[in-house]
Backbone as CSV, one residue per row, in Angstrom:
resi,resn,N_x,N_y,N_z,CA_x,CA_y,CA_z,C_x,C_y,C_z
1,UNK,2.966,-45.846,11.424,4.144,-45.071,11.087,4.531,-44.214,12.285
2,UNK,5.758,-44.249,12.663,6.253,-43.461,13.778,6.853,-42.166,13.239
3,UNK,6.073,-41.091,13.333,6.515,-39.805,12.804,7.669,-39.240,13.620
4,UNK,7.698,-39.512,14.913,8.717,-38.942,15.785,10.127,-39.399,15.409
5,UNK,10.253,-40.573,14.785,11.575,-41.075,14.463,12.089,-40.567,13.124
6,UNK,11.261,-39.894,12.351,11.667,-39.410,11.033,12.102,-37.960,11.100
7,UNK,13.117,-37.624,10.363,13.539,-36.236,10.248,13.273,-35.776,8.822
8,UNK,12.827,-34.556,8.704,12.540,-33.988,7.393,13.479,-32.816,7.172
9,UNK,14.142,-32.788,6.040,15.030,-31.692,5.690,14.629,-31.204,4.297
10,UNK,14.115,-29.977,4.221,13.675,-29.399,2.957,14.459,-28.116,2.728
11,UNK,15.063,-27.975,1.555,15.814,-26.773,1.219,15.284,-26.229,-0.107
12,UNK,14.821,-24.988,-0.089,14.374,-24.297,-1.292,15.382,-23.205,-1.602
13,UNK,15.675,-23.018,-2.864,16.540,-21.920,-3.242,15.806,-20.599,-3.065
14,UNK,14.597,-20.515,-3.598,13.790,-19.295,-3.470,12.321,-19.663,-3.473
15,UNK,11.519,-18.841,-2.839,10.068,-18.990,-2.856,9.485,-17.660,-3.298
16,UNK,8.800,-17.653,-4.437,8.158,-16.446,-4.941,6.656,-16.589,-4.783
17,UNK,6.023,-15.572,-4.216,4.577,-15.570,-4.040,4.047,-14.273,-4.631
18,UNK,3.149,-14.385,-5.586,2.559,-13.179,-6.168,1.476,-12.605,-5.278
19,UNK,0.547,-13.433,-4.814,-0.561,-12.943,-4.005,-0.934,-13.989,-2.967
20,UNK,-1.107,-13.559,-1.739,-1.695,-14.395,-0.704,-3.040,-13.765,-0.386
21,UNK,-4.116,-14.472,-0.669,-5.461,-13.924,-0.484,-5.920,-14.026,0.959
22,UNK,-7.108,-13.571,1.215,-7.686,-13.475,2.547,-7.598,-14.776,3.333
23,UNK,-7.123,-14.654,4.565,-7.073,-15.752,5.522,-6.255,-16.930,5.010
24,UNK,-5.115,-16.649,4.416,-4.220,-17.669,3.893,-2.841,-17.479,4.490
25,UNK,-1.989,-18.453,4.288,-0.661,-18.289,4.852,0.372,-19.199,4.243
26,UNK,1.612,-18.827,4.454,2.770,-19.669,4.169,3.443,-19.858,5.512
27,UNK,3.561,-21.093,5.938,4.090,-21.383,7.257,5.379,-22.168,7.116
28,UNK,6.406,-21.679,7.749,7.720,-22.286,7.664,8.156,-22.641,9.078
29,UNK,8.412,-23.904,9.316,8.817,-24.335,10.645,7.737,-25.161,11.295
30,UNK,7.669,-25.152,12.607,6.669,-25.901,13.359,5.439,-25.016,13.493
31,UNK,4.290,-25.493,13.004,3.085,-24.670,12.972,1.896,-25.413,13.539
32,UNK,1.030,-24.674,14.181,-0.226,-25.198,14.691,-1.296,-24.186,14.326
33,UNK,-1.978,-24.390,13.201,-3.023,-23.471,12.731,-4.359,-24.193,12.863
34,UNK,-5.186,-23.755,13.804,-6.444,-24.424,14.119,-7.582,-23.416,14.050
35,UNK,-8.699,-23.805,13.451,-9.921,-23.009,13.498,-9.940,-21.784,12.613
36,UNK,-9.245,-21.813,11.513,-9.266,-20.677,10.596,-10.569,-20.694,9.808
37,UNK,-11.118,-19.528,9.528,-12.295,-19.447,8.670,-12.287,-18.134,7.913
38,UNK,-12.947,-18.148,6.778,-13.014,-16.952,5.953,-14.377,-16.896,5.292
39,UNK,-15.031,-15.767,5.419,-16.346,-15.571,4.821,-16.303,-14.272,4.043
40,UNK,-16.765,-14.304,2.812,-16.733,-13.065,2.045,-17.799,-13.071,0.968
41,UNK,-18.154,-11.882,0.574,-19.025,-11.676,-0.561,-18.417,-10.544,-1.361
42,UNK,-18.190,-10.774,-2.627,-17.575,-9.751,-3.465,-18.353,-9.602,-4.760
43,UNK,-18.450,-8.393,-5.214,-19.020,-8.094,-6.529,-17.945,-7.407,-7.349
44,UNK,-17.678,-7.934,-8.520,-16.667,-7.378,-9.405,-17.336,-6.892,-10.688
45,UNK,-17.090,-5.644,-11.044,-17.567,-5.148,-12.328,-16.743,-5.696,-13.473
46,UNK,-15.454,-5.866,-13.259,-14.568,-6.385,-14.296,-13.908,-7.685,-13.877
47,UNK,-13.597,-7.865,-12.628,-12.883,-9.061,-12.180,-11.440,-8.754,-11.884
48,UNK,-10.611,-9.753,-11.960,-9.187,-9.590,-11.679,-8.397,-9.516,-12.974
49,UNK,-7.299,-8.780,-12.917,-6.440,-8.657,-14.094,-4.983,-8.719,-13.654
50,UNK,-4.168,-9.305,-14.488,-2.750,-9.405,-14.196,-1.961,-9.191,-15.473
51,UNK,-1.080,-8.191,-15.436,-0.206,-7.892,-16.571,-0.977,-7.780,-17.887
52,UNK,-1.893,-6.833,-17.946,-2.719,-6.709,-19.143,-2.968,-5.242,-19.494
53,UNK,-3.596,-5.042,-20.626,-3.976,-3.716,-21.118,-5.498,-3.705,-21.245
54,UNK,-6.145,-2.797,-20.533,-7.612,-2.689,-20.567,-7.953,-1.278,-20.996
55,UNK,-8.836,-1.163,-21.994,-9.168,0.152,-22.520,-10.630,0.187,-22.950
56,UNK,-11.287,1.319,-22.691,-12.651,1.550,-23.154,-13.681,0.637,-22.530
57,UNK,-13.498,0.249,-21.286,-14.398,-0.686,-20.611,-15.421,0.072,-19.769
58,UNK,-16.653,-0.428,-19.722,-17.689,0.101,-18.844,-18.094,-1.013,-17.895
59,UNK,-17.973,-0.781,-16.589,-18.338,-1.772,-15.576,-19.443,-1.218,-14.699
60,UNK,-20.500,-1.993,-14.520,-21.621,-1.579,-13.687,-21.914,-2.711,-12.704
61,UNK,-21.944,-2.391,-11.413,-22.310,-3.353,-10.380,-23.584,-2.857,-9.724
62,UNK,-24.652,-3.660,-9.806,-25.896,-3.346,-9.114,-26.142,-4.435,-8.092
63,UNK,-26.137,-4.058,-6.836,-26.287,-5.011,-5.741,-27.259,-4.416,-4.739
64,UNK,-28.526,-4.628,-4.957,-29.553,-3.963,-4.150,-30.324,-4.967,-3.308
65,UNK,-29.593,-5.823,-2.586,-30.229,-6.799,-1.710,-30.856,-6.088,-0.523
66,UNK,-31.921,-6.677,0.029,-32.514,-6.113,1.235,-31.548,-6.291,2.404
67,UNK,-31.054,-7.512,2.597,-29.998,-7.787,3.576,-28.871,-8.431,2.791
68,UNK,-27.700,-7.829,2.853,-26.589,-8.261,2.023,-25.545,-9.016,2.828
69,UNK,-25.284,-10.261,2.454,-24.216,-11.098,2.993,-24.254,-11.243,4.510
70,UNK,-25.367,-11.759,5.083,-25.348,-11.992,6.532,-24.386,-13.127,6.863
71,UNK,-23.508,-12.891,7.834,-22.498,-13.874,8.215,-22.651,-14.165,9.701
72,UNK,-22.834,-15.443,10.019,-22.835,-15.883,11.409,-21.693,-16.874,11.541
73,UNK,-20.687,-16.499,12.289,-19.488,-17.307,12.452,-19.559,-18.002,13.804
74,UNK,-19.871,-19.299,13.798,-19.975,-20.080,15.034,-18.770,-21.007,15.115
75,UNK,-18.025,-20.881,16.195,-16.837,-21.716,16.349,-16.734,-22.254,17.757
76,UNK,-16.259,-23.465,17.820,-15.808,-24.025,19.084,-14.428,-24.571,18.788
77,UNK,-13.421,-23.861,19.244,-12.041,-24.208,18.918,-11.406,-24.922,20.093
78,UNK,-10.898,-26.108,19.795,-10.136,-26.855,20.790,-8.724,-26.928,20.259
79,UNK,-7.852,-26.153,20.855,-6.477,-26.090,20.379,-5.674,-27.240,20.948
80,UNK,-4.969,-27.895,20.068,-4.115,-28.990,20.494,-2.665,-28.624,20.296
81,UNK,-1.828,-29.588,20.456,-0.404,-29.374,20.222,-0.040,-30.032,18.903
82,UNK,0.971,-29.545,18.225,1.382,-30.165,16.971,1.813,-31.612,17.200
83,UNK,1.646,-32.466,16.189,2.083,-33.859,16.338,3.553,-33.934,16.709
84,UNK,3.888,-34.916,17.499,5.288,-35.098,17.908,6.154,-35.377,16.694
85,UNK,7.354,-34.909,16.759,8.300,-35.179,15.685,8.421,-34.044,14.689
86,UNK,7.469,-33.141,14.662,7.567,-32.042,13.712,8.704,-31.101,14.057
87,UNK,9.097,-31.049,15.317,10.198,-30.166,15.697,11.528,-30.641,15.128
88,UNK,11.577,-31.854,14.582,12.798,-32.351,13.961,12.927,-31.875,12.518
89,UNK,11.957,-31.151,12.030,11.978,-30.699,10.644,12.942,-29.533,10.484
90,UNK,13.591,-29.472,9.360,14.479,-28.364,9.040,14.094,-27.856,7.661
91,UNK,13.673,-26.591,7.590,13.296,-25.993,6.317,14.133,-24.740,6.138
92,UNK,14.803,-24.625,5.021,15.718,-23.522,4.776,15.358,-22.848,3.450
93,UNK,15.089,-21.556,3.497,14.834,-20.770,2.297,15.967,-19.771,2.132
94,UNK,16.484,-19.663,0.949,17.477,-18.627,0.681,16.801,-17.260,0.710
95,UNK,15.598,-17.186,0.135,14.840,-15.931,0.174,13.363,-16.212,-0.010
96,UNK,12.527,-15.319,0.515,11.083,-15.372,0.346,10.652,-14.007,-0.177
97,UNK,10.005,-13.984,-1.325,9.521,-12.732,-1.919,8.014,-12.803,-2.073
98,UNK,7.293,-11.849,-1.497,5.835,-11.782,-1.624,5.463,-10.414,-2.169
99,UNK,4.666,-10.390,-3.222,4.254,-9.120,-3.824,3.055,-8.501,-3.125
100,UNK,2.069,-9.304,-2.724,0.874,-8.772,-2.084,0.353,-9.751,-1.051
101,UNK,0.073,-9.244,0.133,-0.535,-10.040,1.197,-1.800,-9.302,1.600
102,UNK,-2.958,-9.966,1.471,-4.220,-9.291,1.763,-4.712,-9.632,3.162
103,UNK,-5.900,-9.168,3.481,-6.509,-9.246,4.804,-6.304,-10.578,5.503
104,UNK,-5.803,-10.524,6.734,-5.699,-11.680,7.608,-4.858,-12.800,7.008
105,UNK,-3.783,-12.457,6.342,-2.876,-13.433,5.756,-1.516,-13.330,6.431
106,UNK,-0.687,-14.358,6.214,0.546,-14.408,6.988,1.653,-15.126,6.236
107,UNK,2.861,-14.671,6.442,4.057,-15.454,6.148,4.735,-15.605,7.492
108,UNK,4.777,-16.827,7.996,5.257,-17.078,9.349,6.477,-17.974,9.319
109,UNK,7.509,-17.585,10.041,8.745,-18.347,10.089,9.027,-18.701,11.537
110,UNK,9.338,-19.970,11.791,9.654,-20.397,13.151,8.509,-21.185,13.758
111,UNK,8.449,-21.222,15.078,7.380,-21.944,15.754,6.180,-21.025,15.890
112,UNK,5.033,-21.459,15.366,3.832,-20.628,15.333,2.639,-21.367,15.902
113,UNK,1.847,-20.677,16.683,0.557,-21.194,17.138,-0.477,-20.158,16.732
114,UNK,-1.231,-20.447,15.695,-2.181,-19.489,15.127,-3.574,-20.085,15.211
115,UNK,-4.279,-19.752,16.262,-5.572,-20.357,16.547,-6.693,-19.347,16.343
116,UNK,-7.744,-19.789,15.659,-8.976,-19.013,15.552,-8.930,-17.808,14.640
117,UNK,-8.107,-17.805,13.622,-8.084,-16.675,12.689,-9.410,-16.616,11.961
118,UNK,-9.949,-15.433,11.831,-11.211,-15.257,11.127,-11.150,-13.997,10.292
119,UNK,-11.659,-14.089,9.084,-11.737,-12.921,8.208,-13.139,-12.847,7.624
120,UNK,-13.756,-11.696,7.733,-15.073,-11.467,7.160,-15.006,-10.182,6.350
121,UNK,-15.615,-10.197,5.191,-15.626,-8.953,4.426,-16.689,-9.006,3.342
122,UNK,-17.116,-7.838,2.979,-18.000,-7.645,1.845,-17.406,-6.509,1.035
123,UNK,-17.161,-6.747,-0.223,-16.531,-5.728,-1.052,-17.246,-5.600,-2.385
124,UNK,-17.216,-4.415,-2.909,-17.667,-4.143,-4.263,-16.505,-3.518,-5.017
125,UNK,-16.131,-4.130,-6.111,-15.060,-3.604,-6.945,-15.665,-3.171,-8.274
126,UNK,-15.606,-1.908,-8.558,-16.088,-1.445,-9.851,-15.214,-1.925,-10.982
127,UNK,-13.931,-2.049,-10.695,-12.996,-2.438,-11.745,-12.148,-3.640,-11.351
128,UNK,-12.409,-4.270,-10.233,-11.698,-5.486,-9.865,-10.367,-5.239,-9.197
129,UNK,-9.586,-6.295,-9.111,-8.246,-6.248,-8.528,-7.233,-6.356,-9.656
130,UNK,-6.135,-5.648,-9.499,-5.115,-5.654,-10.544,-3.752,-5.944,-9.932
131,UNK,-3.056,-6.905,-10.508,-1.736,-7.300,-10.040,-0.753,-7.203,-11.188
132,UNK,0.459,-6.871,-10.883,1.482,-6.810,-11.916,1.469,-5.482,-12.644
133,UNK,1.939,-5.481,-13.872,2.012,-4.284,-14.699,0.763,-4.220,-15.570
134,UNK,-0.117,-3.259,-15.293,-1.374,-3.123,-16.017,-1.497,-1.722,-16.582
135,UNK,-2.127,-1.612,-17.729,-2.439,-0.323,-18.330,-3.961,-0.237,-18.420
136,UNK,-4.542,0.755,-17.735,-5.985,0.938,-17.724,-6.293,2.334,-18.252
137,UNK,-7.082,2.406,-19.324,-7.392,3.710,-19.921,-8.875,3.790,-20.244
138,UNK,-9.429,4.987,-20.081,-10.790,5.313,-20.481,-11.813,4.316,-19.937
139,UNK,-11.831,4.179,-18.619,-12.749,3.249,-17.968,-13.852,4.009,-17.259
140,UNK,-15.024,3.429,-17.216,-16.147,3.968,-16.452,-16.604,2.867,-15.506
141,UNK,-16.654,3.177,-14.208,-17.084,2.209,-13.204,-18.224,2.799,-12.398
142,UNK,-19.284,2.037,-12.215,-20.431,2.469,-11.420,-20.807,1.348,-10.467
143,UNK,-20.957,1.691,-9.190,-21.426,0.731,-8.192,-22.705,1.287,-7.584
144,UNK,-23.767,0.496,-7.640,-25.048,0.865,-7.053,-25.361,-0.175,-5.987
145,UNK,-25.088,0.148,-4.737,-25.213,-0.794,-3.628,-26.092,-0.176,-2.552
146,UNK,-27.394,-0.256,-2.761,-28.341,0.402,-1.842,-28.957,-0.602,-0.874
147,UNK,-28.131,-1.411,-0.234,-28.639,-2.387,0.727,-29.249,-1.665,1.918
148,UNK,-30.338,-2.197,2.436,-30.902,-1.623,3.653,-30.072,-2.048,4.858
149,UNK,-29.584,-3.275,4.842,-28.677,-3.769,5.878,-27.506,-4.397,5.139
150,UNK,-26.314,-3.871,5.347,-25.162,-4.284,4.556,-24.171,-5.095,5.385
151,UNK,-24.039,-6.373,5.059,-23.048,-7.284,5.627,-23.035,-7.344,7.150
152,UNK,-24.158,-7.731,7.775,-24.127,-7.920,9.235,-23.279,-9.150,9.573
153,UNK,-22.410,-9.010,10.566,-21.507,-10.091,10.965,-21.681,-10.359,12.447
154,UNK,-21.870,-11.627,12.791,-22.018,-12.006,14.179,-21.011,-13.103,14.497
155,UNK,-20.169,-12.861,15.499,-19.187,-13.845,15.945,-19.726,-14.548,17.186
156,UNK,-19.743,-15.874,17.147,-20.152,-16.670,18.307,-19.035,-17.672,18.568
157,UNK,-18.262,-17.444,19.615,-17.153,-18.331,19.962,-17.386,-18.952,21.306
158,UNK,-17.079,-20.226,21.402,-17.220,-20.928,22.693,-15.885,-21.446,23.133
């Protein structure tokens, strides 16, 4: 198949995005995303909630690891060029609406070269993440995180 001889024309009326999580993206146009990685450890007492009513909840997180979430990120990134013919693409959005964009995330329009994105994190949520319209009443959250070494991260890039 000869990609260079084909033209792509995509038209969206609207694009709605509620949440773009860690190390994610929406790419519009000619893109070259190489070597992305994401490492995480999360503890949730309640978890995630969206458009809800929460009342009278007790959340307890106990995370007493000796070494918590060791991350060794080893990469050898060889960046190339996008395949030929992609520059003939035409993508048209009337509007783009994003409610939440978290760590190391992107909405990219146009020609993009995004090489080697990395996101590392360790989180404790006593009550989780909440999106939209939420009602939270009479909650008790406790986090007990007595790690001796907490989330050591080592980057090794060649």
